[in-house]
C-alpha positions as CSV (number, residue, x, y, z in Angstrom):
1,M,-6.9,12.2,14.7
2,L,-9.2,11.9,11.6
3,E,-12.5,10.2,12.1
4,L,-15.1,9.3,9.4
5,R,-18.5,8.5,10.8
6,E,-20.9,6.8,8.4
7,I,-20.1,8.9,5.4
8,S,-22.5,8.3,2.5
9,K,-22.5,10.0,-0.9
10,R,-24.3,9.3,-4.1
11,F,-22.3,10.2,-7.2
12,G,-24.2,9.3,-10.4
13,S,-24.9,5.5,-10.2
14,F,-22.3,5.0,-7.5
15,S,-22.5,5.6,-3.8
16,L,-20.4,5.5,-0.7
17,K,-22.3,3.5,2.0
18,E,-21.8,4.5,5.6
19,V,-17.9,4.6,5.4
20,S,-16.4,4.7,8.9
21,F,-12.7,4.5,10.0
22,T,-10.2,6.3,12.2
23,V,-6.8,7.5,11.3
24,M,-4.7,8.0,14.4
25,P,-1.9,10.6,14.8
26,G,1.3,9.2,13.2
27,D,-0.5,6.5,11.1
28,Y,0.4,5.7,7.6
29,F,-3.1,4.7,6.7
30,I,-3.8,3.1,3.3
31,L,-7.2,2.9,1.8
32,L,-6.9,-0.1,-0.6
33,G,-9.4,-1.0,-3.3
34,E,-9.9,-1.8,-6.9
35,S,-10.7,0.9,-9.5
36,G,-14.2,2.2,-9.0
37,A,-14.4,1.1,-5.4
38,G,-14.8,4.7,-4.1
39,K,-11.3,5.4,-2.7
40,S,-10.8,8.8,-4.4
41,L,-14.3,9.9,-3.5
42,V,-13.6,9.2,0.2
43,L,-10.4,11.3,-0.1
44,E,-12.2,14.1,-1.9
45,A,-14.9,14.2,0.9
46,I,-12.1,14.5,3.5
47,A,-10.4,17.3,1.5
48,G,-13.6,19.2,1.0
49,L,-13.9,18.8,-2.7
50,V,-17.3,17.0,-2.4
51,E,-19.8,17.2,0.4
52,P,-21.2,14.0,1.9
53,D,-25.0,13.4,1.8
54,S,-24.8,12.2,5.3
55,G,-22.3,11.4,8.1
56,A,-19.6,13.4,9.7
57,I,-15.8,14.0,9.3
58,L,-13.9,15.0,12.4
59,H,-10.3,16.2,12.7
60,D,-9.0,16.3,16.2
61,G,-12.5,16.2,17.5
62,R,-13.7,19.1,15.4
63,D,-16.5,18.6,12.8
64,I,-15.0,19.7,9.5
65,T,-17.7,18.0,7.3
66,R,-18.8,21.3,5.8
67,D,-15.7,23.5,6.5
68,K,-13.9,25.3,3.7
69,I,-11.0,23.4,2.1
70,Q,-8.4,25.8,3.6
71,D,-9.8,25.4,7.1
72,R,-9.6,21.6,7.4
73,G,-6.0,21.0,8.3
74,T,-5.5,18.6,5.5
75,G,-3.4,18.8,2.3
76,M,-4.1,16.7,-0.8
77,V,-1.7,15.6,-3.5
78,F,-3.6,14.7,-6.7
79,Q,-3.0,11.7,-8.9
80,D,-2.3,13.9,-11.9
81,H,0.0,16.3,-9.8
82,A,-2.1,19.4,-10.8
83,I,1.1,21.5,-11.2
84,F,0.8,24.9,-12.8
85,P,2.7,24.5,-16.2
86,H,3.4,28.2,-16.6
87,L,5.1,28.6,-13.2
88,T,8.6,27.5,-12.2
89,V,9.1,24.8,-9.5
90,A,9.9,27.6,-7.0
91,E,6.7,29.5,-8.0
92,N,4.6,26.3,-7.7
93,L,5.9,25.7,-4.2
94,S,5.4,29.2,-3.0
95,Y,1.9,29.5,-4.6
96,S,0.6,27.5,-1.6
97,L,1.8,30.3,0.7
98,H,-0.3,33.1,-1.0
99,G,-2.4,34.8,1.5
100,R,-0.3,33.8,4.4
101,P,1.0,36.6,6.7
102,S,4.6,35.5,6.3
103,G,7.0,37.9,4.4
104,R,8.9,37.3,1.2
105,K,12.1,36.2,2.9
106,E,10.3,33.8,5.1
107,K,8.5,32.3,2.1
108,Q,11.7,31.9,0.2
109,A,13.2,30.2,3.2
110,K,10.3,27.7,3.4
111,V,10.6,27.0,-0.3
112,S,14.3,26.4,0.0
113,A,13.8,24.1,3.1
114,I,11.1,22.0,1.5
115,A,13.0,21.7,-1.8
116,G,16.1,20.5,0.2
117,E,14.0,17.9,2.1
118,L,12.6,16.5,-1.2
119,G,15.8,16.6,-3.2
120,I,14.5,19.1,-5.8
121,S,16.7,22.2,-4.9
122,E,18.3,22.1,-8.4
123,L,14.9,22.1,-10.1
124,L,13.6,25.4,-8.6
125,G,14.2,27.5,-11.7
126,R,12.8,24.9,-14.1
127,K,9.3,24.6,-15.6
128,P,7.1,21.5,-15.1
129,G,7.3,20.5,-18.8
130,T,11.0,19.8,-18.4
131,L,10.6,17.4,-15.4
132,S,10.3,13.6,-15.2
133,G,7.3,11.9,-13.6
134,G,9.2,11.3,-10.3
135,E,10.3,15.0,-10.2
136,L,6.8,16.2,-10.8
137,Q,5.6,14.0,-8.0
138,R,8.2,15.5,-5.6
139,V,7.1,19.0,-6.6
140,A,3.4,18.1,-6.0
141,L,4.4,16.7,-2.5
142,G,6.4,19.8,-1.8
143,R,3.6,22.2,-2.8
144,T,1.3,20.4,-0.3
145,L,3.8,19.8,2.5
146,I,4.9,23.5,2.5
147,Q,1.4,24.3,3.9
148,E,2.2,22.1,6.9
149,P,-1.1,20.1,6.9
150,G,-2.0,18.0,9.9
151,I,-2.8,15.1,7.6
152,L,-1.3,14.5,4.1
153,L,-3.8,13.0,1.6
154,L,-2.3,11.1,-1.3
155,D,-4.4,10.0,-4.3
156,E,-2.7,7.1,-6.1
157,P,0.7,8.9,-5.9
158,L,2.8,6.1,-7.4
159,S,0.4,4.8,-10.1
160,S,2.1,6.6,-13.1
161,L,5.7,5.8,-12.1
162,D,7.9,3.0,-13.4
163,T,9.3,0.4,-11.0
164,S,12.6,2.2,-10.1
165,L,10.8,5.5,-9.5
166,K,8.2,3.8,-7.3
167,K,11.0,2.5,-5.0
168,E,12.5,5.9,-4.9
169,L,9.2,7.6,-4.0
170,R,8.3,4.9,-1.5
171,R,11.6,5.7,0.4
172,L,10.7,9.4,0.3
173,L,7.2,8.7,1.6
174,R,8.6,6.5,4.4
175,S,11.0,9.4,5.3
176,I,8.1,11.9,5.4
177,H,6.1,9.6,7.6
178,G,9.1,8.9,9.8
179,R,9.4,12.6,10.6
180,G,6.0,12.4,12.2
181,K,3.6,13.2,9.4
182,T,0.2,11.5,9.5
183,I,-0.7,10.1,6.0
184,L,-3.8,8.8,4.3
185,H,-2.9,7.2,1.0
186,V,-5.3,5.6,-1.4
187,T,-4.1,2.9,-3.9
188,H,-5.2,-0.3,-5.8
189,D,-1.7,-1.8,-5.3
190,Y,-1.5,-4.3,-2.4
191,E,2.4,-4.4,-2.6
192,E,2.4,-0.6,-2.2
193,A,0.1,-1.0,0.8
194,L,2.4,-3.7,2.4
195,S,5.5,-1.7,2.0
196,L,4.1,1.6,3.5
197,A,1.1,1.1,5.7
198,T,0.9,0.9,9.5
199,R,-2.8,0.3,9.0
200,I,-5.0,-0.7,6.0
201,A,-8.7,-0.4,5.2
202,V,-10.1,-2.3,2.3
203,I,-13.0,-0.7,0.4
204,G,-15.2,-2.4,-2.2
205,E,-18.4,-1.1,-3.9
206,G,-18.4,1.9,-1.6
207,R,-18.2,0.0,1.7
208,I,-15.3,-0.6,4.1
209,I,-15.0,-4.4,4.2
210,Q,-12.1,-4.8,6.7
211,W,-9.4,-2.8,8.4
212,G,-6.5,-3.4,10.7
213,T,-2.7,-3.8,10.4
214,P,-1.3,-5.2,7.1
215,A,-0.8,-8.6,8.7
216,E,-4.4,-8.7,10.1
217,V,-6.0,-7.7,6.8
218,L,-3.9,-9.6,4.3
219,H,-2.9,-12.6,6.3
220,H,-6.3,-13.1,7.9
221,P,-8.8,-11.8,5.3
222,K,-12.4,-11.8,6.6
223,S,-14.0,-12.1,3.1
224,E,-13.5,-13.8,-0.2
225,F,-13.2,-10.4,-1.8
226,I,-10.2,-9.4,0.3
227,A,-8.4,-12.7,-0.3
228,R,-9.1,-12.5,-4.1
229,F,-8.2,-8.8,-4.2
230,A,-4.9,-9.4,-2.5
231,G,-4.3,-12.4,-4.8
232,I,-2.3,-14.2,-2.2
233,S,-2.8,-16.8,0.5
234,N,0.8,-17.2,1.6
235,F,1.8,-14.1,3.3
236,F,4.3,-14.1,6.2
237,P,6.1,-11.4,8.3
238,A,9.8,-12.2,7.7
239,R,13.4,-11.0,8.1
240,L,15.6,-10.9,5.1
241,L,19.2,-12.0,5.6
242,R,22.1,-12.1,3.2
243,K,25.1,-14.4,3.4
244,D,27.7,-14.3,0.6
245,S,25.6,-14.2,-2.5
246,A,22.6,-16.0,-1.0
247,C,19.4,-14.4,0.3
248,H,17.1,-16.0,2.9
249,A,13.9,-14.9,4.5
250,V,13.4,-16.2,8.0
251,I,9.8,-16.5,9.1
252,G,8.0,-17.8,12.2
253,G,9.1,-21.1,13.7
254,G,12.6,-20.8,12.3
255,N,11.5,-21.6,8.8
256,S,13.8,-20.2,6.1
257,L,13.1,-19.6,2.4
258,R,15.7,-19.1,-0.3
259,L,14.8,-16.2,-2.6
260,L,16.1,-13.8,-5.3
261,T,15.8,-10.1,-4.4
262,E,17.8,-6.9,-4.5
263,E,16.0,-5.6,-1.4
264,P,18.3,-4.7,1.6
265,E,18.4,-6.8,4.7
266,G,15.6,-6.0,7.2
267,E,12.1,-6.7,8.3
268,G,9.3,-7.2,5.7
269,Y,6.9,-9.7,4.3
270,V,7.2,-12.8,2.2
271,L,4.6,-13.5,-0.5
272,I,4.2,-16.7,-2.4
273,R,1.4,-17.3,-5.0
274,G,-0.4,-20.6,-4.5
275,E,0.1,-21.5,-8.1
276,D,3.9,-21.2,-7.7
277,I,4.0,-24.1,-5.2
278,L,4.8,-27.4,-6.7
279,L,3.7,-30.7,-5.1
280,S,5.0,-34.3,-5.4
281,S,4.1,-37.6,-3.6
282,A,7.8,-38.5,-3.2
283,P,11.1,-36.6,-3.2
284,V,12.0,-35.5,-6.7
285,E,14.8,-33.6,-8.4
286,T,13.6,-30.1,-9.3
287,S,15.1,-26.7,-10.0
288,A,13.4,-25.4,-6.8
289,S,15.6,-24.2,-4.0
290,N,13.0,-24.7,-1.2
291,H,11.7,-28.1,-0.2
292,F,9.3,-29.0,2.7
293,T,7.3,-31.9,3.8
294,G,3.8,-31.0,4.8
295,K,0.5,-32.7,5.9
296,V,-2.7,-31.8,4.1
297,T,-5.1,-30.1,6.5
298,E,-7.8,-29.0,4.0
299,I,-8.8,-29.2,0.3
300,V,-11.4,-26.8,-1.0
301,P,-12.5,-25.7,-4.5
302,A,-11.0,-22.4,-5.6
303,R,-11.2,-20.2,-8.6
304,G,-9.0,-21.9,-11.2
305,G,-8.6,-25.2,-9.4
306,M,-8.3,-26.6,-5.9
307,E,-6.7,-24.9,-2.9
308,V,-4.7,-27.4,-0.7
309,T,-3.7,-26.2,2.7
310,F,-0.6,-27.8,4.4
311,D,0.9,-27.8,7.8
312,A,4.7,-27.6,7.0
313,G,5.8,-25.9,10.2
314,M,4.0,-22.9,8.6
315,E,0.6,-22.9,6.9
316,L,1.0,-23.0,3.1
317,H,-1.7,-22.9,0.5
318,A,-1.1,-24.4,-3.0
319,L,-3.4,-23.9,-5.9
320,I,-3.5,-27.0,-8.2
321,T,-5.8,-28.5,-10.8
322,P,-8.4,-31.1,-9.8
323,E,-6.6,-33.6,-11.9
324,S,-3.4,-33.0,-10.0
325,A,-5.2,-33.4,-6.7
326,E,-6.6,-36.8,-7.9
327,K,-3.2,-37.9,-9.3
328,L,-1.4,-37.2,-6.0
329,H,-4.2,-38.9,-4.0
330,L,-4.5,-35.9,-1.7
331,L,-6.8,-36.2,1.3
332,P,-6.7,-34.5,4.7
333,G,-3.9,-36.1,6.6
334,T,-1.9,-37.1,3.5
335,E,1.8,-36.2,3.6
336,C,3.2,-34.5,0.5
337,H,6.5,-32.9,-0.7
338,I,6.4,-29.2,-1.3
339,H,8.8,-27.4,-3.7
340,V,9.1,-23.6,-4.2
341,K,11.5,-21.9,-6.6
342,A,13.6,-19.1,-5.2
343,A,12.3,-16.8,-8.0
344,A,8.7,-17.4,-6.8
345,V,9.3,-16.0,-3.3
346,K,8.7,-12.3,-3.2
347,F,10.0,-10.1,-0.4
348,I,8.6,-6.6,0.4
349,N,10.8,-4.5,2.6
350,R,9.3,-2.5,5.5
């Protein structure tokens, strides 16, 4: 278990302010925040790269706040990989074993085993300059995992990868976590957080604002910052089903949404942006595949327009202009027709 107790650190004009949270054994814990929120500084304090001004960091009940980096039981993968360019992949992997009492054959066996787990066995003789971004990230992971850290620390590990490589690395990270590794991962990408996290903490301006399960944090935001940061109001646990060429996401209450996705069947989350929900006062012909009737429960001003909340067997939030709200004569209790295009429904697989 990793526990942060009121960690504070001034760094130039920025400061962490009494940051506290707990990462339980087996968690995939994501620290989510915008650039400059203090995510990486928290990770560096845990890894021992910076020393807090106050507060304590405990690993399995032992205070490691001022321990040496190598004595903390953590291993960090840096955003820029930090791979030695003059060494081969095999030499980069084995570098982390320098100073260990194991012999040469044992070290070679460990390098071979970790390379096999990460799918980089064929890269062992190559230099980093010949590798792709995804391959470099696997080498960086291997160099840290070969140390067998109690907690794996990841600093924006997917930020420099394209979409296809991100999916590939997400699968790898899920696999590593599935084998029992406790992971603390910092990112600014809420989709990344949803697809990987068992628990999320949101940080802003050096403070922890909210933490809990993905559903608790993003479906029930406790502050305007979190709702705005996530950029979504319509967020539902769902199961993706395929029948012939059609995809449907089944959410609570038996509601089903038609969508377009290449994700495999399984559990996950449905996301719909409020501005992608179309409204009409009567049934109309549209290109949308999803149609509901809902009753207005609330209308409030929102950034960019008005947010209208509906009870449609599920709680939906539409973002419309004040002119549209007036034209549709929307008031609490008004019934309205709701239309959502299949392309506007996003599914994130768990």
